[in-house]
C-alpha positions as CSV (number, residue, x, y, z in Angstrom):
1,M,0.0,0.0,0.0
2,M,1.3,3.5,-0.9
3,I,1.6,6.0,1.9
4,G,-0.2,9.3,1.5
5,M,-2.7,8.0,-1.1
6,D,-6.4,8.5,-0.9
7,V,-8.9,6.0,-2.4
8,V,-11.3,7.2,-5.1
9,S,-13.9,5.0,-6.6
10,F,-16.0,5.4,-9.8
11,R,-18.2,3.3,-11.9
12,V,-17.7,1.9,-15.3
13,D,-20.2,-0.1,-17.4
14,K,-20.0,-3.9,-17.6
15,E,-18.6,-3.9,-21.1
16,L,-15.7,-1.7,-20.2
17,R,-15.1,-3.7,-17.0
18,E,-14.9,-6.9,-19.0
19,K,-12.4,-5.4,-21.4
20,M,-10.3,-4.2,-18.4
21,R,-10.4,-7.7,-17.0
22,S,-9.2,-9.1,-20.4
23,L,-6.0,-7.0,-19.9
24,P,-4.9,-8.0,-16.4
25,Y,-1.3,-7.0,-16.9
26,I,-2.2,-3.3,-17.1
27,N,-2.1,-1.4,-13.9
28,W,-5.5,0.3,-14.2
29,S,-5.0,2.4,-11.0
30,S,-1.9,3.9,-12.6
31,V,-3.7,4.5,-15.9
32,F,-6.5,6.3,-14.1
33,R,-4.1,8.4,-12.0
34,E,-2.3,9.5,-15.1
35,A,-5.5,10.3,-16.9
36,V,-6.8,12.4,-14.0
37,A,-3.5,14.2,-13.5
38,K,-3.5,15.0,-17.3
39,K,-7.0,16.3,-17.2
40,I,-6.3,18.5,-14.2
41,L,-3.3,20.0,-16.0
42,E,-5.4,20.7,-19.0
43,E,-8.1,22.4,-17.0
44,E,-5.7,24.5,-15.0
45,S,-4.0,25.6,-18.2
46,K,-7.4,26.6,-19.6
47,R,-8.3,28.5,-16.5
48,R,-5.0,30.4,-16.5
49,R,-5.6,31.3,-20.2
50,L,-9.2,32.4,-19.4
51,D,-8.2,34.4,-16.4
52,S,-5.4,36.1,-18.3
53,N,-7.7,36.8,-21.3
54,A,-10.4,38.1,-19.0
55,L,-8.0,40.4,-17.2
56,S,-6.6,41.7,-20.4
57,E,-10.1,42.4,-21.8
58,A,-11.1,44.1,-18.6
59,V,-8.0,46.4,-18.7
60,E,-8.8,47.3,-22.4
61,I,-12.4,48.1,-21.5
62,T,-11.4,50.2,-18.5
63,E,-8.9,52.1,-20.6
64,R,-11.5,52.7,-23.3
65,I,-14.2,54.1,-21.1
66,R,-11.9,56.0,-18.7
67,R,-12.3,59.7,-19.0
68,T,-11.8,62.7,-16.7
69,S,-14.8,64.5,-15.2
70,P,-14.0,68.2,-15.1
71,G,-15.0,69.9,-11.8
72,W,-15.4,66.6,-9.9
73,D,-12.9,65.8,-7.2
74,S,-13.0,62.2,-5.9
75,T,-11.3,63.2,-2.6
76,E,-14.1,65.7,-1.9
77,E,-16.8,63.1,-2.8
78,I,-15.3,60.5,-0.4
79,R,-15.1,63.0,2.4
80,K,-18.7,64.1,1.8
81,W,-20.0,60.5,2.0
82,R,-17.9,59.8,5.1
83,E,-19.3,62.9,6.8
84,E,-22.9,61.8,6.0
85,R,-22.3,58.4,7.7
86,K,-21.4,60.0,11.0
């Protein structure tokens, strides 16, 4: 038994199970571990690309819509709202 390993179970249909049994020399646990690890890497890579793309798009949109508002001072506005809370 390997130390530090959790047990995960899943179901396969009878036909697939019979085919697995016909190949007893294959370490199916290892095959499944490798498949799961590969899928996790694919999904993490996708997520990083999506996060990066979303961030880039958000920056572009922000830059496009950013404009100055003459006569409006953000510091004064913040102070006004803080005073109203008191």
